[in-house]
N, C-alpha and C positions, 0 to 999 in steps of 0.2 A: 503493501499499499504505500509506503515511503520511498519507494527505489528512486523517483523522480529528484528526491534530495541529494542522492550520490552521482547524478549526471555530471559529465565535465563541464567546466566553467570557458568561457570563449575566451581567446587570447587577449592578453592586453593590448598587442601591436596590432593595428590596425593594415589590413591589405590596401595598397594602394592600385587603382585599375584606372587606366585611360579606356575610352571607347570610340568606336567609328561614328563618321558623320551622321548616320542614320539613327544610331543609338542615342547621341547627342540631341537629335531633334525628339525624338520619341521622349527621352528624359525631361526636356525642356515643356513639353505638353504634359507632363505630370504622369506619363506611363510608369508603371511600378516594376515592372519585369527588365531585366538584362539577360540576355542570351549568351552562351558560350562564345558563339560565332562573332560577336560584336565587340570582345574585347581585343584589343589591339597590344597591351601591355598590362603587366600583372607584376608587382613590386616582389610577392613571393607566394607560395603554397599556402593554404589555409584548411581548416577543418570546418564542418557545417557549425553555423552560428557564429563565426568569427565576421567582425564588422569589417564592412569593405567600403571604403572611400572612391567613389568616383570623381574623376576631372574631364575635361574636355581636352582636345589636341592642343589646345594652348596653356595645359596644366592650370584651369580655373576649376572650383570647385561646381561640381553639379548636384550629386546626392550622397546618402550613406545607406547602406542597407545590409540585410544579412546573407553572408556568402554561403552556397552551398554546391561544394565540387561534384556533388553526386547527381545534381539536377540538370537539365538543358537550361533551365531559369536559371542562371548562375548566382544573381543577386536578386534578392526581393527588396525592393525600396521602402525604407521608412521614412526619410526625411529628404525634401527637395529643397534646394537653391542655397540655403545657407546652413552653416556647420552647427549642430547639436551634440550634446551630450547624451547619448541613450542609456539611461540608469533607469532605476526603479521608479523613479518621480516622473520621468518620462512616460513610461508605461503607464503608471495611474492615472495620469493627466489623460490619455488617450482612452482607456477605459471610462472615466467619469463622462467624457464627451460622447461616448457611444450610449452609455446609458440613459444621458439626459435627452438623445434623440428618440430612445423609446418611450420617454415616460407618458405618452398619451395612450399608450397600450395600457400601462399598468392603473392608469387613474380613471378608468372607465366605470359606470354605473354598474351595481352590481350584478344585475340581469345580464350584463355584457362583460363580466368579468373574465380578463384574459391574463394566465399566468404560463403560457405556452408560447415562446417567441426567441426570435435570435437577437443575442445580446452582442455579438461580434462578428460580421459580416466580412472576414479576411482584409483583402487589399482596400475593401471601400471603406473601412473604418481605420485603416492603418496598421492592421496586423496581416500582412501577406502572408497567406499560406495557414492560416489559423483561423478557425471558426468557434463559436461559443453560443450554444442554445441552451435555454432555460424550460425544464418540465418541470413545474410546482418547485417542489424545493431540490430538484435535481438539475445540476449542471452537466452537458455533456461538451466536451473540447474536443474538435477534431483536427488532427494536423495533417499537411499536404505536404510538408518539408522537414528535414531532418534539422533544418537551421534553428527550430523553435527548442530543440532539446536542451542545449544550455540555460535557456531562461525560463524553463518550467518552474524551479523553484520562486525565483522571484516573483513570477505571474501571478502562481496560485497564492503566494502569501498577500497578495493585493486582494485578490477576488472579496474577501469576507467585508474588506473596509468598505465596498460599492454594492455589493450583492448578498442579500441574504439567501442561505441555502444550507442543506446538510449533506449533500452527497456530491462527489465530481467525478465523472465516468470520462475515461479515455478512449476516443477513437481513431484510429488510423487509416489512411488512405490506402487504396489498393497499392498504390506504388513504393509508400513504407512498407507494407507489410512483405513486399518481395525483398526486404533489406533487413531480415532480423539480425543478423550479426552486427548491424549500427544501432541498433535500438536500446542497446544496454540493458535487456530484459525486460523493457516495457512491451506491453501485449495490449492487441486491439480489445476494447471491452474491460480493459482494468480498472479497479474502483482505486481511485488516487486519493480520494477522501472518503470518509464516512462508511455507513454500514454498508454490507453486501445486499446488492439489487437482486430478490429473487422474483420475477417476473415482471408484468408490465407498472408502468407508472401510470397515473390518473392526472391529468390536467384540464385546465379549462379554457376555452377559445370562443370568444363571445358569448359566455355563459354556458355553452356546450361543454360535453365531458368527453373526453378522447383519452384513450390508451397511447402511450409511445413505449417503444421498446429499444431503450439507448444503446443496448447491447449487442442486439442481434439485427435490429430494425434497418431498415433501408436509413441511407443520409444518416442522422443522428437518432432515428427512432420516428420520426413522422415527418410531412411533406409541411413546413411552416409556412412557406413562400407563398400556396396557395390561398392565404387565410381570406383577402378582401375579394378574392375571386368566388370563393364559397360563399361570403357573403351576398355578394350579387345574385348567385344562384337561389340562395333562398327568397329573396325578393321577388323573384319570378315564378315560383314553382307553386303557388296557391291553385288548387283544383286539376294540377297538370299531371302527366305521366312522364316520370324522369328514367333516362337511361345513362348511368354513370358507366363509361369505358374506361379500364386502367386504372380500376377504382381504388386500388390499394387497400388501405383499411377504412373505408368508406366515408371519408370528409366530406366531398362534395354530397354524398347520400343522406347523411345525418342533417346537414343544413337544407336540403330539400325538404325532408320530413319534417322539421321545424318549420319550415314556409307554406307549409299546408299541401305537400304533393297527395294526390289521390295513389300513388302506384310509385315506387322506385326500385329500380332494378339495378345492381351493381355485379359489374363483370371484371373479373382479374383472373390471370392465369396462375395465382398461386392462393393454391386452398387455403393455408395459415392466414394470407391475407383477408380472405372473405370470410373465415372465421372471426378474424378480427373486426371486421365490418360488420358483424352480426352484433359482436358484444358491444361496439361503440352505439349501435342502434338501441341495443338493451339498455344501456347506460341513461339514457336520454328519455327514457319511456315517461317520465315525470313530466314531460311537454304533452299538452292534449293533441296537439297536431301530430305527433309521432304516434301516439296510441291509434289515431283514428287512420294514420296510412297503413300502407302494406309494404314492406321491404323484403325483396330476394334477393339472394345472394348464388352467382354462378362462378364456379371456380373452373376457368376454360378460357382458349384463346379468343381474345377479341376478336380478330377477323373471321375464326370459325362462327362464332356466336352471331356476330352483325349479318353473315353470309346466311345461316339459318333462319332469322328473324326477316330477312328480307324475302325469303323463299315462301315464307309463310303469311307473308303479307303484315306483321306485324309493326305498328307505328307507334312513336311516340311525341310527346308534344314538346320535350327537350332532350337533346341526346349532348351529353358532355363527352368530349374525347382529349384526355389528358396522358399521352402517353410518354415513355420513358425518352431519354435523351437518344435520337437517331443518328447525331453527328457528334462523335469524339476527338475527330480530326477534321482539318480543312479538305483533305480530299473525300471524306464521306459527305460533304456538303450535298452532291448532285442525287447521291442514292437517298438523303435523308428527305429532301426536296419530293423524290417520288415516292418516297414512303408515306410524306402526308397527304400527297394527291389519292393515293390508293384508299389512306384511311378516310380521307373526307368523303370519297365517293362512295365506301361503304357505311359511313355515318348517315350521310344523305338518304340513303335508300331504306332507311327506316325512319326518317324524319318526317311527321305530317305537314302536309302544305299549311304554311302560317306557323309552322314550329320554330323555335329557337335554337340554334347552334351554339354551342360553346366548345371551343375547341382553344389547347394550349399547347406552346413549344417551351422546353427546357433547354433547347439546344442552343448555347451561345454563338456557336459557328454560324447558325441560320440567321440571318439579320431579319430583322422585323419586317421590313419591306416585302421581301421574299417570299417569307410566310403567309403574310396577309395577302398578297397579290395571287400568291399559289391558291389559297383557300376560295379566292374570287372566280378565277378562271377556272376551277374544278367544278365549281358549282354551275356557272354559265356552260361548262362543255355538257353537263349532265342535264342541261335543260331547267336549270332552276334560276330564280332570282333570288339574290342574296342582298340583303338590306342591312348595313352595317348599325349596331346598336352600340358597341361600345370597344374600343380597343385598350387594352389594359397592361399595366406591366408591373413593378414591385411595390411593395407594402414598403411601409416608412422602416421597417426593421431589417429591410434588404437594400440599402441604399446603394446607389450606383456611382462610381467613382472614375471609372475606365472601362474601355467599350468591351474588354472580355469579361467585366463584373455585370454586364446588362444581359442575362439569359432568359429571363422569362417574359413569355407574349402571350395575350390571350384576348380570343376575338368573341364577341358575343354579337350573334347576329339572326335576324328574323329571314327565314326561307320561304318563299313561295313556289 
């Protein structure tokens, strides 16, 4: 539990780097990544977490960041433009700023109480490669870079000064889990502080009760980024039949139920996720609308289910399409757009005329315009008229500070 206290400290001597002209321009625009192929001079070798000072080709200061020789993102920038001492006080101030941004979420009326949200959103909050989520009294910290290991002890000692919690869980990215020899005994799902965790945590989002599985769940246990879109679905669900595709643990479904939906169908290929969706529905049966609504969970491939529904002429008033990431790399974008086209066609086939399509993308590589115009073009190709109601993006706990940080896109549209 205390293994993070014995992690190595960063070297006192900072690494000096000079970068090429393209990287200079990127840094001056505030982009927080320096790639290995943009470095033209390095003073000496270093270890993950050593501080690197970046200079332009005229040896003028540009930035300081965390060095990571194991990553193609060689430096993750902490400070731009003017030299700053990176110490515990600096980290504390950054965390205070992040918490302040989220205050509107924590100060809602009791009926809309929310204690599940993102506290730190990586680069966008000044912590490149680190995410911190809160689920009631449990914090979940996910790391995407070895560069943070030397700073875990000072960071964790700060958390109680700013946030009230009982337990801290560590999650590691897939990339880090491939480097067990470099993790100093840390493991994915380790409890760094507090009591062991047995089973899911219950937390509140806009007054609804949900389960989170911080140790074994996707991301850090729940998809917190869709909170505002779930609320929008609630507002349009009264008296409607709802199909929630790629439902995971039923977030959209439960909101639709509270909104007065007559019928909600949740589809996800994961049987454990559908089981959790059913439990989340049951956690909220104290709402009369959810008591009156009917929920069905289908653990199956979404494309197969949509084809079967279309074949038997089953139609819904609202179809929600919230798939996993289709493009992890730039060279996958074309295939991703083709997958969105296929998915849109399948969704439209089970959407009533005059119904509402809700379609989201979490692929940062796919730009918003390509995503939205692709849906419009697909609808036209299917002989359907699509009238946009809303385009939405990130909630306030997922602020956007650079291009790659803007990944979430969602379209609400009436389709005739």
